[in-house]
C-alpha positions as CSV (number, residue, x, y, z in Angstrom):
1,X,25.8,46.6,-12.7
2,X,24.6,49.0,-10.0
3,X,22.3,48.2,-7.3
4,X,19.3,49.4,-9.1
5,X,20.1,47.4,-12.2
6,X,20.5,44.1,-10.0
7,X,17.1,44.7,-8.3
8,X,15.5,45.2,-11.8
9,X,17.1,42.0,-12.9
10,X,15.8,40.0,-9.9
11,X,12.2,41.3,-10.4
12,X,12.4,40.3,-14.1
13,X,13.7,36.8,-13.2
14,X,10.9,36.4,-10.6
15,X,8.4,37.6,-13.0
16,X,9.4,35.0,-15.7
17,X,9.3,32.2,-13.0
18,X,5.7,33.2,-11.8
19,X,4.5,33.4,-15.4
20,X,6.0,29.9,-16.1
21,X,4.5,28.3,-12.9
22,X,1.2,29.9,-13.6
23,X,1.2,28.6,-17.1
24,X,2.2,25.1,-15.9
25,X,-0.5,24.8,-13.3
26,X,-3.2,26.0,-15.8
27,X,-2.2,23.4,-18.3
28,X,-1.8,20.6,-15.6
29,X,-5.2,21.4,-14.0
30,X,-6.8,21.7,-17.4
31,X,-5.5,18.2,-18.4
32,X,-6.5,16.8,-15.0
33,X,-10.1,17.9,-15.1
34,X,-10.6,17.1,-18.8
35,X,-10.2,13.4,-18.1
36,X,-11.9,13.6,-14.8
37,X,-15.5,12.3,-15.6
38,X,-18.5,13.0,-13.5
39,X,-18.5,9.1,-12.8
40,X,-15.1,9.0,-11.7
41,X,-15.6,11.9,-9.4
42,X,-18.8,10.3,-7.9
43,X,-17.3,6.9,-7.4
44,X,-13.7,7.4,-6.6
45,X,-13.2,11.3,-5.4
46,X,-15.9,11.7,-2.9
47,X,-18.3,13.6,-5.0
48,X,-22.1,13.2,-4.4
49,X,-23.3,10.1,-6.4
50,X,-26.2,10.6,-8.8
51,X,-29.4,8.9,-7.8
52,X,-29.8,5.3,-9.4
53,X,-32.6,2.9,-9.0
54,X,-32.3,0.4,-6.2
55,X,-29.3,2.3,-4.6
56,X,-29.1,5.0,-2.0
57,X,-27.1,7.7,-3.6
58,X,-25.4,8.5,-0.2
59,X,-24.8,5.0,0.9
60,X,-21.4,4.9,2.5
61,X,-21.0,1.0,2.4
62,X,-21.3,0.7,-1.4
63,X,-18.4,-1.5,-2.7
64,X,-18.5,-2.2,-6.5
65,X,-17.5,-5.4,-8.1
66,X,-15.6,-4.6,-11.4
67,X,-17.5,-5.9,-14.5
68,X,-14.7,-8.2,-15.4
69,X,-14.6,-9.9,-12.1
70,X,-16.4,-13.1,-11.0
71,X,-19.3,-12.3,-8.4
72,X,-18.2,-15.5,-6.5
73,X,-14.4,-15.3,-6.4
74,X,-14.2,-11.6,-6.5
75,X,-11.3,-12.2,-9.0
76,X,-10.9,-11.6,-12.7
77,X,-12.8,-14.5,-14.6
78,X,-11.2,-16.7,-17.3
79,X,-14.4,-18.8,-18.3
80,X,-17.4,-16.6,-17.8
81,X,-20.9,-17.9,-17.2
82,X,-23.9,-15.7,-16.2
83,X,-27.3,-16.1,-14.7
84,X,-30.6,-14.5,-16.0
85,X,-29.8,-11.1,-14.2
86,X,-26.4,-10.8,-15.8
87,X,-24.3,-11.7,-12.7
88,X,-21.1,-13.3,-14.0
89,X,-19.3,-16.2,-12.6
90,X,-16.1,-18.1,-13.5
91,X,-16.9,-21.8,-14.2
92,X,-14.3,-23.0,-12.0
93,X,-15.7,-21.4,-8.9
94,X,-19.5,-21.5,-9.6
95,X,-19.8,-25.3,-10.3
96,X,-18.5,-26.6,-6.9
97,X,-20.3,-23.7,-5.2
98,X,-23.7,-24.8,-6.7
99,X,-23.0,-28.5,-5.8
100,X,-22.6,-27.5,-2.2
101,X,-25.1,-24.7,-1.7
102,X,-27.5,-24.9,-4.6
103,X,-28.3,-21.3,-4.6
104,X,-27.2,-18.2,-6.5
105,X,-24.1,-16.6,-4.7
106,X,-25.4,-13.2,-5.5
107,X,-29.3,-13.2,-5.1
108,X,-29.6,-16.3,-2.7
109,X,-32.3,-17.8,-5.2
110,X,-32.2,-21.5,-6.1
111,X,-29.8,-21.9,-9.1
112,X,-28.5,-24.9,-11.0
113,X,-25.7,-25.1,-13.4
114,X,-27.9,-25.7,-16.3
115,X,-29.5,-22.4,-15.9
116,X,-26.2,-20.6,-16.5
117,X,-25.3,-19.1,-20.1
118,X,-21.7,-19.5,-21.2
119,X,-20.5,-16.1,-22.3
120,X,-18.5,-15.5,-25.5
121,X,-16.3,-12.4,-24.8
122,X,-14.4,-11.0,-27.8
123,X,-11.0,-9.2,-27.3
124,X,-9.1,-6.8,-29.4
125,X,-5.5,-7.1,-30.4
126,X,-4.5,-5.9,-26.9
127,X,-6.4,-8.6,-25.1
128,X,-9.1,-6.1,-23.9
129,X,-12.8,-7.2,-24.1
130,X,-14.7,-5.4,-26.6
131,X,-17.9,-5.2,-28.7
132,X,-17.1,-7.3,-31.8
133,X,-19.5,-5.0,-33.8
134,X,-18.8,-1.5,-32.6
135,X,-15.2,-2.3,-31.3
136,X,-15.8,-0.3,-28.1
137,X,-13.7,-1.6,-25.2
138,X,-15.8,-2.6,-22.2
139,X,-15.2,-0.8,-18.9
140,X,-17.1,-0.2,-15.6
141,X,-19.3,2.5,-17.5
142,X,-20.2,0.5,-20.6
143,X,-23.8,-0.6,-21.3
144,X,-23.3,-4.3,-22.0
145,X,-25.8,-7.1,-23.0
146,X,-25.5,-10.6,-24.1
147,X,-27.6,-12.9,-26.3
148,X,-28.6,-16.0,-24.3
149,X,-29.0,-18.3,-27.3
150,X,-25.5,-17.6,-28.4
151,X,-23.6,-16.2,-25.5
152,X,-22.2,-13.3,-27.7
153,X,-21.6,-10.2,-25.8
154,X,-22.2,-6.9,-27.2
155,X,-22.4,-3.2,-26.2
156,X,-26.1,-2.3,-25.8
157,X,-25.8,0.4,-28.3
158,X,-25.2,-2.1,-31.0
159,X,-28.1,-4.2,-30.1
160,X,-30.3,-1.3,-29.7
161,X,-29.3,0.2,-33.2
162,X,-29.0,-3.2,-35.2
163,X,-31.6,-5.4,-33.5
164,X,-34.2,-3.6,-31.5
165,X,-34.9,-0.6,-33.7
166,X,-35.1,-2.4,-37.1
167,X,-36.7,-5.5,-35.3
168,X,-33.8,-7.7,-36.6
169,X,-33.9,-10.5,-34.3
170,X,-30.8,-12.3,-35.3
171,X,-27.5,-12.5,-33.5
172,X,-25.2,-9.8,-35.1
173,X,-22.3,-12.3,-35.5
174,X,-24.1,-15.7,-36.3
175,X,-27.3,-14.7,-37.6
176,X,-28.8,-17.2,-35.4
177,X,-32.6,-16.1,-34.5
178,X,-33.5,-15.0,-31.0
179,X,-36.2,-13.1,-29.1
180,X,-36.0,-9.9,-27.1
181,X,-36.5,-12.0,-23.9
182,X,-33.2,-13.7,-24.7
183,X,-31.3,-10.3,-24.0
184,X,-29.2,-10.5,-20.9
185,X,-28.1,-7.1,-19.4
186,X,-24.7,-7.7,-18.0
187,X,-24.3,-4.1,-17.0
188,X,-26.5,-1.0,-17.1
189,X,-24.8,2.4,-16.2
190,X,-28.0,3.7,-14.8
191,X,-28.2,0.8,-12.3
192,X,-25.1,-0.2,-10.5
193,X,-26.9,-1.8,-7.5
194,X,-26.3,-5.4,-8.6
195,X,-22.6,-4.9,-8.2
196,X,-22.7,-3.8,-4.6
197,X,-20.6,-6.3,-2.8
198,X,-22.4,-5.8,0.4
199,X,-25.6,-7.1,-1.1
200,X,-24.1,-10.5,-2.2
201,X,-25.8,-13.4,-0.5
202,X,-22.6,-15.4,-0.1
203,X,-20.9,-12.4,1.6
204,X,-23.7,-11.5,3.8
205,X,-24.0,-15.2,5.0
206,X,-20.3,-15.9,4.8
207,X,-20.8,-18.9,2.5
208,X,-17.5,-20.1,1.1
209,X,-15.9,-23.5,-0.2
210,X,-13.7,-25.0,2.5
211,X,-13.1,-28.3,0.6
212,X,-12.6,-29.8,-3.0
213,X,-9.3,-28.2,-3.1
214,X,-10.6,-24.9,-4.1
215,X,-8.8,-21.7,-2.9
216,X,-10.9,-19.5,-0.4
217,X,-11.5,-16.0,-1.2
218,X,-12.4,-13.4,1.4
219,X,-14.0,-10.0,1.1
220,X,-11.1,-8.5,3.0
221,X,-8.7,-9.8,0.3
222,X,-10.6,-8.0,-2.2
223,X,-10.6,-4.8,-0.4
224,X,-6.9,-4.8,-0.2
225,X,-6.6,-4.9,-3.9
226,X,-9.2,-2.3,-4.6
């Protein structure tokens, strides 16, 4: 092979590699952005957050509590109870807290254990919490509501289509009657302000349990896991 043929061969090899990497990058970037939603960009990748009621879209101190975490311990809950605003607490943490401070850990308003609603979360075969009617897995973007009289938790879409629109005021699992005022919104994708850790009363006032053998949780510990 003479010099000219060698040069042509090298150019052909370089061209093939360029074509390969160009195709690889196009596929990789296409796959990446196909799964990168507007919410993910806004919350995790520094994009401008959309305006939400009760929350400055450009607030730099917004730290979000995941929907499957206790608003008091800041850890995943095992035995969830909620207040009338849909703030969720693990029973093992909220009971001793109320005995000591007698206020809602999130809002600072007076609260007693009898005002809490026991939530009945249904899970799929993978152990993921989901809507027992539409079988949608709950995540931080799901519109979620509970029926106070039964404690059953559904995606809001199921309640809207099967209860609100047809005016069928019966629990979708038990047929137990309820009123619209019995609906508790657990999470509204249009308003995440109640999940802002910096607004939590117990965090702002440094209220924590130091006795009764309960493990203490600190906001800094949560940040390390986020």
